[in-house]
C-alpha positions, 0 to 999 in steps of 0.5 A: 783647368778645374776651377781653383777650390783650394791651391788649384781647381781639383776635378770632380770626384765623378766616379759615380757619373756612369751610374748616377743616371741610372740610380737617379732615374730609378730612385727619384724620378717621381721626385724630379718631376714634382714641379715647383716648390711652395711659393714661401719666399725661401730658397736654398742656393748651393755654391760651388765658390766654397773657399772661405774668402769666397763664402764671405763675399758671397754672404755679403752679396746674399745679405744685399739681396735679401734686404733688396728683395724680402726673400730669405736665402740659405747659402751652402758651399759644396765641394765640386768633387762631391756634387755628384753624390750630393745631387743623387742623395738629394733628388732620391730624397726630393730635397734638391736645392732651389739654385745651383751656382758656378755649376760647370757644363759637364755637371749641367748636362748630367743633370739635364739628362736626368730630368733634374733641371727646370729649363723654362725658367733660364729661358724667361731669365735670359729673355728678361735680362736680354739675350743679346747681352749674353755672349752667343757661344755661352749661350750655345754651349748651355742649351739643347736645342730649343731647351735652355739648360742653365744661365751662364754667367762666367768663364775661365779659359785654357792658356798657354803661358810662355816666357816671352823674354826667353823666346825673344832671346832665342829668336823664337816667334810666340807659340801659337800652333803645334809647330811653333810650340814643338820648336820652342820646346826642342831649343829651349830644353836644355841644362836645368830647363825643361821645354814645357810643363805639361800635365801627364797624371792619369788620375786628374781631369786636369790632364784631359783638359790639357790634352783637349786644349790641344786636340781641339786646336787640330780638329781632333773630336771626341764624337763625330757623326755619331761615332767616337773619334779619338782613333782618327788621323787628327787625334793620333796626330794629337797623341803623337805631339802631346807625347813629344812635348810631355815625354821628350821635353817635359819634366820627369816623372808624373805632372800634375796640376801642382808640379806643372805651375811650380815648375814654371813659377821656379823659372825652370820651363819656358811654356806651361798649359794652365788656366786663367785662374793663374793670372793672380798667383803669376802676379806675385800676390798670392801668399799660397803660390808664390813665383820663386824664380831667380828674378822673382826674389827681387821683383815679384811680379817679374813672371808677369811682366815677362810672360806672354800668353796664348789663348787660341791654338792651332794644329796642322789638321785645325782650320782655325785657332781654337780656345778651350774653357768652361762656362760655369752657370746659374742652375735652377732645379726641377723642383725650385721655387722658380719666382724667388729662384728666378729673382736671385739669379737676375740679381746675381747677373745684374746688381750683384754681378760685379761683386760676383765676378769680382771675387776672382776676376782671373777665372771669371770672365763675364759672359754677360757682357752688358745691358741693353742700355750699356752693351760693354758695361761688364766687360769694361768693369771687369777689365779693372776689377781687382784681384781675387779675394785671396789676393794679399794685394788686390790690384786691378787687373788692367794695372798688371796686364794690358788691356789688349791681353784682357780683350784677347781673353774676353774674346776667347769665350767666343772661340771656345769649343768643347767635346761633345756638348754641341753634339748632344753628348753631354752625358759622355763627356760627364762620364769621361770626367769621372772615368778619366780614359783619356788621361789614363791613356796619356799617362801610360803614353807619356811613361813610355808604357804605350805609343801614341798610336796605342794610346788613341786605340785604347782611348777610343775603346775606352770611351766608345764602352762609356757611351754604350753603358749609357744608352 
């Protein structure tokens, strides 16, 4: 789901996504081609990790880098929802930052399509740090043919979280497929208990991420062989299954990023689709999102102790289990002072790396797994990272969750799939995150206004129109 900025990760307000390309190309193409900035050992870094506690932690990292390197860094916290407009304005005025941190895939591909990224410097950085030290799938998702868009840094995963105590009592297997999820939702949907917490909000990209999680499991693709494919048989089955789960077995009314979590935390749902950013909240260590089930009153770690987690899911049309998630990166802009900017990025993926993913390890799974001399260094350190800087008690991850689960999360990056990126449709993905045609279709479907077949067809038509507008 969207990386938490306040109580949860909110969607990038990318309503400008479709018009962004034309505006940038018309208004600032000369600036975008201006080349590297003057070497004055001063760089500006935009970070999307802009929560107060994280900004405080980042300033300490920057101070250590400045002392070591002699480079001066202006650190600017940026809200992800404002990033498209800020990039557009900065590019038009010739005032792009040198580096952007925690940049999601969709934004990276949009900047690449608009000629705003330096692609040589990231390739050089990856080569210098050691290509073999990075997760291969993270490298693939952040490249376009020979072009390296960014330097991948960390990942979060979309998870199916479930009450293993309730499923065991009901004689149900772990929910890891369409069939087992549906069976558990039907059997446990009774009384005040809803079968599953699943997003239906038509105005939130969290709904698209939740849908895409199930869609990829069933080999439902956004684009196949150069054509939008949301009306395929695999996608129609995904819409029908999502409808069954959310409308027939979910809580009534529109379900959002916050209400899905609240229902599970209250003990009123045995299953929930959310991101790995949930793990610190699930442990009861955050003041702003506390489990409040009956059993949680005596043991605030009750849900962490009694929740199981499924990473990769499989649908009946899928060939193998698939994981949805997000890769976030360090990006150097086209006008960056490449020397100083490159040194900063290399530092943040070496000496400063454990501090970086240690800010929020539950949602920052390192995709640089180690060093040439110690291939598992960072994955090993991540296991014992303390809960994020917002936690009241920063216990080590592996004191709350078993190493087997943490291994599964780290391994999930390798089976992560996403709509469109590997087919060269990154700009289309960015546009859908702005216009939200799939969440709108899901919202209409789960409220009973349309059928799953109509939802699939409407999504197909809307995405196809978006694709045409980008040409």
